[in-house]
C-alpha positions in Angstrom: -2.9 36.1 5.8 -1.9 32.5 6.3 1.6 31.8 7.7 3.5 28.8 8.7 2.3 29.0 12.3 -1.3 29.7 11.7 -3.7 26.8 12.4 -5.1 24.8 9.4 -8.5 23.1 9.5 -9.8 20.4 7.3 -13.2 18.9 8.2 -13.0 18.1 11.9 -9.2 18.3 12.2 -7.2 21.4 13.0 -3.4 21.3 12.7 -1.4 23.6 15.0 0.7 24.9 12.1 1.1 24.4 8.3 4.3 22.4 8.4 3.9 18.7 7.6 6.3 15.8 7.3 5.9 14.4 3.8 5.7 10.6 3.5 9.2 9.2 3.0 9.9 5.5 2.4 12.5 4.1 4.8 12.6 0.5 3.3 13.3 -0.8 6.9 10.8 -3.4 7.8 12.3 -6.7 9.2 9.1 -8.7 8.7 6.3 -8.3 6.2 5.1 -4.7 6.4 5.3 -4.3 10.2 6.7 -0.9 11.3 9.7 -1.1 13.6 11.5 0.9 16.2 13.3 2.6 13.4 10.1 4.0 12.0 9.0 5.1 15.5 12.3 7.0 16.1 12.2 8.5 12.6 8.7 9.9 12.8 8.5 10.8 16.5 11.7 12.9 16.1 10.0 15.0 13.5 6.9 15.3 15.8 9.1 16.5 18.7 10.7 19.0 16.2 7.3 20.8 15.9 5.7 19.7 12.6 1.9 20.0 12.8 1.4 16.9 10.7 3.5 13.8 10.5 2.6 11.5 7.6 3.8 7.8 7.7 5.5 6.6 4.6 3.6 4.9 1.8 1.9 1.9 3.4 1.0 -0.9 1.1 -2.6 -2.0 1.0 -1.6 -5.4 -0.4 1.6 -7.5 -0.2 2.1 -7.2 -3.9 1.7 -3.5 -3.7 5.0 -2.9 -1.9 7.8 -1.2 -3.7 10.3 -3.5 -1.8 9.9 -6.4 0.6 11.0 -4.0 3.4 8.1 -1.6 2.9 5.5 -0.7 5.6 2.1 -2.3 5.0 -1.4 -2.0 6.5 -3.1 -5.0 5.0 -3.4 -7.0 8.3 -4.0 -6.5 12.0 -0.5 -7.3 13.1 0.7 -4.3 11.1 -2.2 -2.2 12.4 -1.1 -2.9 16.0 2.4 -1.6 15.3 1.0 1.4 13.6 -1.2 2.1 16.6 1.9 2.2 18.9 3.6 4.7 16.5 0.5 6.9 16.2 0.1 7.1 20.0 3.7 8.3 20.3 3.3 10.9 17.5 0.2 12.3 19.2 1.9 12.3 22.6 4.7 14.5 21.0 2.1 17.1 20.0 1.6 16.4 16.3 -1.2 14.8 14.2 -0.4 11.4 12.7 -1.4 10.8 9.1 -0.9 7.9 6.8 -0.4 7.5 3.1 -2.0 4.3 1.7 -0.4 3.0 -1.5 0.1 0.4 -4.2 3.2 0.5 -6.4 1.7 -1.3 -9.4 4.4 -1.9 -12.0 7.1 -0.3 -9.9 6.7 -3.0 -7.2 9.0 -6.0 -6.3 12.2 -4.0 -6.2 15.2 -4.2 -3.8 16.0 -1.3 -1.6 17.3 1.8 -3.5 20.8 1.3 -2.1 20.8 -2.2 -3.5 19.1 -1.7 -6.9 17.5 -4.2 -9.1 14.5 -6.6 -8.5 13.7 -7.9 -5.0 15.5 -11.1 -3.9 12.2 -12.9 -3.7 10.4 -11.1 -6.4 6.8 -11.4 -7.3 4.6 -10.7 -10.4 3.6 -7.1 -10.6 0.4 -5.7 -11.9 -0.6 -2.5 -13.7 -3.4 -1.1 -15.9 -1.6 -2.5 -19.0 1.3 -4.8 -19.7 3.6 -1.8 -20.1 6.9 -1.9 -18.1 8.7 1.0 -16.5 12.1 1.2 -18.0 14.4 -1.5 -16.6 11.6 -3.2 -14.6 9.7 -6.4 -15.3 6.7 -6.4 -17.6 3.6 -6.3 -15.4 0.5 -8.3 -15.6 -2.5 -6.3 -17.0 -5.1 -6.2 -14.3 -8.5 -7.8 -14.8 -11.6 -6.0 -13.8 -11.9 -8.3 -10.8 -8.4 -7.4 -9.8 -9.1 -3.7 -10.2 -12.2 -4.1 -7.9 -10.3 -6.1 -5.3 -7.6 -3.4 -5.2 -10.1 -0.6 -4.7 -11.6 -2.7 -1.8 -8.1 -3.2 -0.4 -7.6 0.6 -0.2 -10.9 0.9 1.7 -10.0 -1.9 4.1 -6.6 -0.3 4.7 -8.3 3.0 5.5 -10.5 1.2 8.0 -7.4 -0.2 9.7 -5.7 3.2 9.7 -8.7 4.6 11.5 -8.6 1.8 14.1 -4.9 2.5 14.6 -5.7 6.1 15.5 -4.6 8.0 12.4 -6.5 11.3 12.0 -5.5 12.1 8.4 -5.4 9.8 5.4 -3.8 10.3 2.1 -4.2 8.2 -1.0 -1.0 7.8 -3.1 -1.8 8.6 -6.7 1.6 10.0 -7.8 5.2 9.2 -8.7 4.4 6.5 -11.2 2.7 4.2 -8.7 -0.6 2.4 -9.4 -3.0 5.3 -9.3 -0.8 7.4 -11.5 -0.3 4.5 -13.9 -4.1 4.5 -14.5 -4.1 8.3 -15.0 -1.4 8.6 -17.6 -1.9 7.6 -21.2 1.8 6.5 -21.3 1.1 3.6 -18.9 -2.6 3.1 -19.4 -3.3 1.6 -22.8 -6.6 0.0 -22.0 -9.5 0.3 -24.3 -12.2 -0.5 -21.8 -14.0 1.7 -19.2 -10.8 1.9 -17.1 -8.7 3.5 -19.9 -8.9 5.5 -23.1 -10.2 9.0 -22.6 -9.9 11.2 -19.4 -13.1 9.7 -18.0 -11.8 6.1 -18.3 -8.2 6.8 -17.2 -9.4 8.7 -14.0 -12.0 6.1 -13.1 -9.7 4.0 -10.9 -8.6 7.0 -8.8 -12.1 8.4 -8.6 -13.6 5.1 -7.4 -10.7 4.6 -5.0 -11.4 8.0 -3.5 -15.1 7.2 -3.2 -14.4 3.9 -1.5 -11.9 5.4 1.0 -14.2 8.3 1.8 -17.0 5.9 2.6 -14.7 3.8 4.8 -13.6 6.6 7.2 -15.4 9.0 9.6 -17.2 11.9 8.1 -15.1 14.4 10.1 -11.7 12.9 9.0 -9.9 14.7 6.2 -8.9 12.8 3.1 -6.0 13.8 0.8 -4.9 12.7 -2.6 -1.3 12.9 -3.8 -0.9 13.4 -7.5 1.9 14.1 -9.9 0.5 17.2 -11.7 2.6 16.5 -14.8 4.6 13.6 -16.2 7.2 16.0 -17.6 6.9 14.0 -20.9 5.1 15.0 -24.1 1.9 13.0 -24.5 1.7 12.2 -20.8 -0.5 13.4 -17.9 -0.8 17.2 -17.7 -1.4 19.9 -15.2 -4.7 20.8 -16.9 -5.9 17.2 -16.4 -4.8 17.4 -12.8 -7.0 20.5 -12.3 -10.0 18.7 -13.7 -9.3 15.6 -11.6 -9.1 17.7 -8.5 -12.5 19.2 -9.3 -13.9 15.7 -9.7 -12.5 14.2 -6.5 -13.4 17.3 -4.5 -17.0 16.5 -5.3 -16.4 13.0 -4.0 -15.1 14.1 -0.6 -11.4 14.7 -1.1 -10.4 17.7 1.1 -6.7 18.3 0.0 -4.6 17.7 -3.0 -0.9 17.0 -2.3 0.7 18.1 -5.5 4.0 16.6 -6.7 5.1 15.6 -10.2 6.9 13.1 -12.3 8.0 9.5 -11.5 6.1 7.7 -14.3 8.5 7.7 -17.2 12.3 7.5 -17.3 12.3 10.0 -20.2 10.9 12.8 -18.0 12.6 16.2 -18.3 12.2 17.9 -14.9 13.4 21.4 -14.5 14.7 21.5 -11.0 15.0 24.6 -8.8 13.7 26.0 -5.4 10.0 25.3 -5.2 9.9 23.9 -8.7 6.6 22.0 -8.0 4.8 25.0 -6.4 3.4 26.2 -9.8 1.5 22.9 -10.1 0.1 23.2 -6.6 -1.0 26.8 -7.4 -2.7 25.8 -10.6 -4.6 23.0 -8.9 -5.6 25.2 -5.9 -7.0 28.0 -8.0 -8.2 25.9 -10.9 -10.2 23.5 -8.7 -10.9 25.6 -5.7 -9.5 23.1 -3.3 -6.8 23.3 -0.6 -3.4 22.1 -1.6 -0.1 21.0 -0.1 3.1 22.2 -1.8 6.3 20.2 -2.0 9.6 20.2 -3.9 12.9 21.8 -2.9 11.2 24.0 -0.2 14.1 24.3 2.2 14.1 27.8 3.8 11.6 29.3 6.3 11.1 32.6 4.3 10.6 30.6 1.1 7.9 28.5 2.8 6.3 31.5 4.3 6.2 33.3 1.0 4.4 30.4 -0.7 1.6 30.6 1.9 1.5 34.4 2.0 1.1 34.6 -1.8 -1.8 32.1 -1.7 -0.1 29.4 -3.7 -0.7 26.7 -1.2 -2.3 26.0 2.2 0.2 23.5 3.7 3.9 23.0 3.2 5.1 19.3 3.2 8.9 18.9 3.8 11.0 15.8 3.3 14.7 15.8 2.7 15.3 19.0 4.7 13.6 17.3 7.7 16.0 14.4 7.3 18.8 16.8 7.7 17.2 18.9 10.3 14.3 17.3 12.3 13.9 20.6 14.3 13.5 22.8 11.2 10.1 24.1 12.5 11.8 25.5 15.6 14.4 27.3 13.5 11.7 28.6 11.2 9.8 30.0 14.1 12.9 31.8 15.3 13.9 33.1 11.9 10.4 34.4 11.1 10.0 36.2 14.5 7.4 33.7 15.6 9.3 32.0 18.4 6.2 32.2 20.7 4.1 30.3 18.2 5.9 27.0 18.6 6.7 25.8 22.1 10.1 24.2 22.4 9.9 21.0 24.6 11.0 22.0 28.1 13.5 19.2 28.1 15.3 21.0 25.2 14.6 24.6 25.9 17.8 25.6 27.8 20.1 24.0 25.2 18.1 25.4 22.3 18.1 29.0 23.6 21.8 28.8 24.2 22.4 27.5 20.6 20.0 30.1 19.1 22.4 32.9 20.2 25.1 31.4 17.9 25.4 31.6 14.2 24.4 28.0 13.0 27.7 27.5 11.1 29.7 28.5 14.1 27.7 26.1 16.3 28.3 23.2 13.9 32.0 23.9 13.9 32.3 24.5 17.7 33.9 21.9 20.0 31.4 19.9 22.0 32.4 21.4 25.4 31.5 24.9 24.0 27.9 23.8 23.4 
């Protein structure tokens, strides 16, 4: 039986446990796409906390593919050098560094979420069709040449990621960004070979997966993040996600990272603990491919149960790790697996003292008592 602290192997990579840091945009670059000390601190803290895999936020493959001007990029060598410094620190902390490569398509050229609206120095966005996301600018419908150039940009970004030292690469095809825009009939209204039926709408993602697979070492795992459903009638479906997973598995994708939504403002998402896990389970068993589960997974026993019941192979955490970077250490203690995850010796004495307390008591205690 798999548990949170059993190793997980994909191709030539073995993770020390099945806890991963999901890619989370920080919107914190000071110059075009170059990771900063903020990104270093953010990611290395989660590596020290014990996660087996730390995935860098969505990193744009082209300048126009950024969600905001403050997004991380990996379209040039200056960015690559900053990534390399960050990767080395994550590996030194005992985790595996992964990267998500991305293009925002029609959801690009925005200000940071806490500012709202378009970017101050906005640019023309592109998408499969001239169909806007609600409240956003109408995008330019991509030409075939632009589609080909974007696929090439994903492959070149993957090559830079390898040079930077990343050991795991994920293609972003979810949350209403460019790959997802091609997949969904809501956003892809093309009538050429890049749209229309399932074959046409999935072509961009399939060719992108093929190009990235060819650009990275044979023993390096490749993941694809998808939204398994749009949560909108007439949109992309879980059944289509299963079939896409079958197709990309044959092209060399090793893991499906299964999320949902983000494409249409009319989505009706039913929230609850582990609400996206059924989609992951459907893809795992329907396509016979390893999957990562996400979505309001917050408690160690909950994460353990998902793995024990065979619904997923890897648990990716986001917001809970923002609140609690050392969640893996707490999980090990709560699940009786303290020996499975070594606490850094610099922290061990303080951690063991704190572990004897009820967490609520510890938070409320005066500092001198800790």
